[in-house]
C-alpha positions, 0 to 999 in steps of 0.5 A, spaced: 547 441 431 544 443 424 542 440 418 546 437 412 553 435 415 550 434 422 545 429 419 550 425 416 554 424 423 547 422 426 546 417 420 553 414 422 552 413 429 545 410 428 541 415 432 535 418 429 534 426 430 527 429 431 527 435 427 522 441 425 523 439 418 526 432 415 529 435 409 532 442 411 537 445 406 544 443 406 548 449 408 552 449 402 546 450 397 543 457 397 536 457 400 532 457 393 535 451 390 530 446 393 525 450 396 519 454 393 519 462 395 514 460 401 518 455 404 524 459 403 522 464 408 521 459 414 527 456 418 527 450 422 530 447 429 533 440 431 531 439 438 534 433 440 541 431 438 545 425 440 550 424 435 557 427 435 557 434 432 558 436 425 565 438 423 563 446 423 560 445 430 566 441 433 570 447 435 571 449 442 565 452 445 564 458 450 559 462 453 552 459 452 554 452 449 559 451 455 554 453 460 548 448 457 553 442 458 557 438 453 552 435 449 550 438 442 545 443 443 539 445 438 540 449 432 536 453 427 537 452 420 534 457 414 536 463 417 543 463 414 548 458 410 550 455 417 546 453 422 545 458 428 546 457 435 539 457 438 541 457 446 545 464 444 538 466 441 534 464 447 539 467 452 538 474 449 530 474 451 529 477 458 523 472 459 524 465 461 524 460 455 524 452 455 524 448 449 520 441 451 520 435 446 513 431 445 513 428 452 514 435 455 521 433 458 526 439 458 531 440 452 533 447 453 532 453 458 535 460 457 539 464 461 533 468 464 529 461 466 535 458 469 536 464 474 529 464 475 529 456 477 536 456 480 537 450 475 541 449 469 539 446 463 545 440 464 541 439 471 534 438 468 535 436 461 531 430 460 526 430 466 519 432 465 518 440 466 513 439 472 519 437 476 524 442 474 519 448 474 515 445 480 509 450 478 502 451 481 498 450 475 502 443 473 497 440 478 490 442 476 491 447 470 496 444 465 494 446 458 497 439 456 493 435 461 486 435 459 484 428 458 478 429 453 476 424 449 475 425 441 470 423 436 475 416 435 475 415 443 482 416 443 486 419 449 493 418 450 498 419 456 505 420 455 510 417 460 511 424 463 504 423 465 501 429 460 495 427 457 493 430 450 487 431 446 487 428 440 484 429 433 481 424 429 487 424 425 491 422 431 495 429 431 495 433 437 492 440 437 492 444 443 490 451 443 496 456 446 494 459 453 497 464 458 496 462 466 498 465 472 501 462 478 507 461 482 513 456 481 518 453 487 525 455 485 531 451 487 531 455 494 524 453 495 522 460 494 515 461 491 515 466 485 509 469 482 509 468 474 505 468 468 506 461 464 504 460 457 505 454 452 505 454 444 506 448 440 512 447 435 510 444 428 514 441 423 513 443 415 507 438 415 504 441 421 505 436 426 507 438 433 514 436 434 515 440 441 513 445 445 515 452 447 514 454 454 515 461 456 515 463 464 515 471 465 517 473 472 511 477 476 514 479 482 515 486 481 508 486 478 505 483 485 509 488 489 506 494 485 499 491 486 500 490 493 503 497 494 497 500 490 492 496 495 496 498 501 497 505 499 503 509 500 506 509 507 511 513 511 511 510 518 504 509 521 501 515 516 498 511 510 494 514 504 493 514 497 490 520 495 494 525 491 494 530 497 498 525 501 502 523 496 505 530 496 506 529 503 510 522 502 514 525 497 517 531 501 518 527 508 524 523 506 528 529 505 525 533 511 527 527 515 534 528 514 534 535 515 535 538 522 532 545 520 526 547 525 519 544 522 512 547 522 507 542 521 500 545 520 493 542 519 486 541 522 485 537 529 485 530 528 489 530 521 495 526 524 500 532 526 503 528 532 504 522 528 507 526 522 512 529 527 514 522 530 515 519 524 519 524 521 523 523 528 524 516 527 526 517 519 531 522 521 539 521 524 536 522 531 532 516 531 536 513 536 535 519 541 529 521 545 523 524 542 519 529 547 512 531 546 510 538 550 503 540 550 503 547 554 497 550 552 493 549 559 499 551 563 500 558 566 506 562 563 511 561 569 510 553 569 510 553 562 517 556 562 519 551 567 516 545 564 520 547 557 527 550 559 527 547 566 529 551 573 534 551 578 533 550 585 530 556 589 528 559 582 521 560 585 517 558 591 516 550 591 522 549 586 526 544 591 530 541 586 533 542 579 529 540 574 532 539 567 526 541 562 523 538 556 529 541 552 534 537 556 530 531 556 530 531 548 538 532 548 540 529 541 533 528 539 527 532 537 522 536 541 515 537 539 511 543 541 503 541 539 500 548 539 505 554 538 500 559 538 498 558 545 505 559 548 506 566 551 510 571 547 515 571 552 516 564 551 516 564 544 522 570 544 526 565 548 525 559 543 527 564 537 533 565 541 535 558 542 534 557 534 539 563 533 544 561 538 543 554 540 543 555 547 537 555 553 537 559 559 533 555 565 529 559 570 533 562 575 540 560 571 545 565 570 549 561 565 546 558 558 546 551 557 548 548 550 542 544 547 542 540 541 535 539 539 531 539 533 525 543 534 518 541 531 512 545 532 505 544 530 498 548 530 491 547 528 490 554 525 493 558 520 499 561 522 499 567 518 492 569 521 496 567 528 501 573 526 496 578 524 492 577 531 498 578 535 498 571 538 505 568 534 511 572 533 512 574 526 520 573 527 519 566 530 514 564 524 519 566 519 524 562 522 520 556 523 516 556 516 523 555 512 521 548 512 513 547 512 508 541 511 501 541 511 496 535 512 490 536 509 483 535 512 480 528 511 474 531 507 480 533 501 483 526 501 478 523 497 478 516 496 482 516 503 476 516 507 474 509 504 481 506 504 482 509 511 476 506 514 478 499 511 485 500 514 482 501 521 477 496 521 482 491 519 486 493 525 481 493 530 478 487 527 484 483 528 485 486 535 478 484 538 479 478 534 472 479 530 471 477 523 469 484 520 470 485 513 467 491 511 461 496 511 454 495 508 452 500 502 448 504 506 453 505 512 458 506 507 454 512 504 453 515 511 460 515 512 462 518 505 457 523 506 459 525 513 464 531 513 469 529 519 470 535 523 475 531 527 478 528 521 482 522 521 482 521 529 474 521 528 474 516 523 479 512 527 474 512 533 468 511 529 471 504 526 473 502 533 466 503 535 463 500 529 467 494 530 466 493 537 458 493 536 458 489 530 458 481 531 458 479 524 462 480 518 459 487 515 458 493 519 451 495 518 448 502 520 446 500 526 453 499 528 455 506 527 454 512 532 447 515 532 450 522 531 452 521 524 445 520 522 443 526 526 448 530 522 446 528 516 438 529 517 440 536 519 444 537 513 438 535 509 434 540 513 439 546 512 439 544 505 431 545 504 431 551 508 436 554 504 432 552 498 426 555 501 429 562 502 428 561 510 433 564 514 431 561 521 436 561 527 438 554 529 437 555 536 430 558 535 425 553 538 421 554 531 427 552 527 427 545 523 434 544 526 431 544 533 430 537 536 425 541 540 421 542 533 422 535 531 419 532 538 413 537 537 412 535 530 412 528 532 407 529 538 403 533 533 403 527 528 401 522 534 395 527 536 398 529 542 397 536 545 403 541 545 403 542 552 403 534 553 409 534 548 413 539 552 416 534 557 417 529 552 421 534 548 425 536 554 427 529 556 429 527 548 433 533 548 437 531 554 437 524 553 440 526 546 445 531 549 447 526 554 449 521 549 453 526 544 457 528 550 458 521 552 460 519 545 465 525 544 468 523 551 469 516 548 472 518 542 477 523 545 479 519 550 476 523 556 480 529 554 474 535 555 478 540 551 478 536 545 471 533 546 468 541 547 471 542 540 468 536 537 461 538 539 462 545 538 461 548 545 466 552 550 469 548 555 465 551 560 459 549 557 461 542 556 463 542 564 456 545 566 452 540 562 456 534 564 454 537 571 447 538 570 447 530 567 451 528 573 457 526 568 462 529 572 
C-alpha cells in the first residue's frame, strides 16, 4: 500500500503505519509540488500495513502479491505517481533479501530467499529473523546483538532478543557488515551463505527497519573444495596444467572403443589410467584383464595371451582360454608392448583388423569383443626405429594416444600428491601426521623422482610409518634422498670446476670411498687403516639401498634394479653377496 489514499484508509481503522517518511507526497500531485529538488530524488517505503488496502491497490493480485499472502504488502513511493510493488522489485533480484522491522521480525522475503530457506513470507511474517533463517552467525556474531554501553550508559534489548548500541541521542547507529556462515533450511540442509545487514532510515535519519541480504555460497564452496582437492579421474589426481590436459581428454577416450596407446615413464600411473578408462567406459561391468608378458618365453606368452587347445604342445593337457577370452566384452591391458615378440605383435594386428584370434593349436578362429589398451615406458617411435615394435601395429595403436607426464614436469603436483598420500596413509595407519617440516619438504621438492608417482607414494608411506608426531621431519625420510642431493651438489661443483672424473673412479668426489677416506683423514687416521672402514660403509650403504628399493617396488627385482640403475644380474649378485636372497 502506498501513501496518500492508503494513509486515509489506515486512519479510518485507527492503525498506525511505520513509514520511511511520514509525509510522503500524495500520488495525485507531482513530485515537486511540496518538496525541494533534493527530496524529489528520494523514494520511501511503508514496511508495515495493517489497515485495508487503498482503492487503487484493492484489485485482485496475482504473482508476487498472492504468493506473500492476503495481507497488504509494502510499497515504494516516489518512483512514480502511483506506489510501486516492493515485493515484485525484490523478486527480480538473484540474491535473497529480507525486509525486517526495528524488532528484527520479518515483514517480507523475496522469492530467492524463500527458495533458499524453504519458507514463504506468509509462514514467517512477524517472527524474529533468527527463527526463520536459523543462521550460525545469529548465535554469537549477529551484528545487531552487541550489548555495548554508550556514554549515557543505556543498552536496549528488544522483545526478539536483539541488542543494539545506542548513541547519546537514543538513535541506533550500527555499521553494515558482511559475514559468512551457514543457514539451516526447512529440510534441515546446511547451506553456506554470506549475510549482510544494513539499516533503513527515514527522511530524518532514524532507523525504521533493516534490509537483510543472503547470498548462497554453495557453488563457491564446491569450487573451492574442487580446487583444494585438485582434478580427479577415478584414482588419478592432480592439479597441474599437464594433468588437466589429460583429465580433459579422458572422458571422450573412455567412451571410445578404439585401441588406446598409453605412454609415460615407469611409475607415472599407466596401469591406474588404463583401469580408470575401463571403469568410465560402457564396458565397466565387464572384466578388466591385465597381462604382463615381458618375462615369459615366446611360446608361453602366445599361449597366455591367445589360449591354446588341448595337445597343442607338450604339457597342454587341457584347453586354456587365454587373456583375450578372459576379457570378453571388457578391456585387455598389455603393460609393455615393446617387449612382445614380433610374431605376437603380428597376431595382435590381425585381431585389430579382423576382430578374431587364433588360439595355439586351433584351426578355426574365435571371435573376440575386447577393447585393447597397451602401454610402454619408452618412446614408441624409438622402439619402431630399433625394430622392437612393428610400424604397422604402432600406426594402428596410435590413433588414440595418451601421455602421462613425469612427476618432475608436474610442478605443484609434487607437494599436492605428497599431502594426498600422507593423508591416505595417516588415516590407514591411524596416525596424526598433518604435513612436512620446511627442510623435509625442500628435500623432496629438490629430488628428481626417477620412480615418479609410485616412488613418491612409497616415500610418503615410509615417512608416515616412521613419524610418531604430526610433522614429518628429515629423519623420517629415506636416507638415499639426502645422498642423491649431496651427489647432485658434488656433481655441480665438479662441473663448475671443470673436472671430469668418472663417478666410478676411487678418486672421484662422487665415490663413497672418497668420502670415507676424506673422513678418515680428517680424523687423523692413515689411509690403510681407513680402507676396511670404507669398505664396510660402502657395503652397508648398498645393503640399505637394495632393501629400500625392494620395499618400494614390492620385492619386484626387475623394477628394483631399474630404480637403482643396475642390471638384473648385478642386483642378483649383490643380493647374494649380502645374503639377501
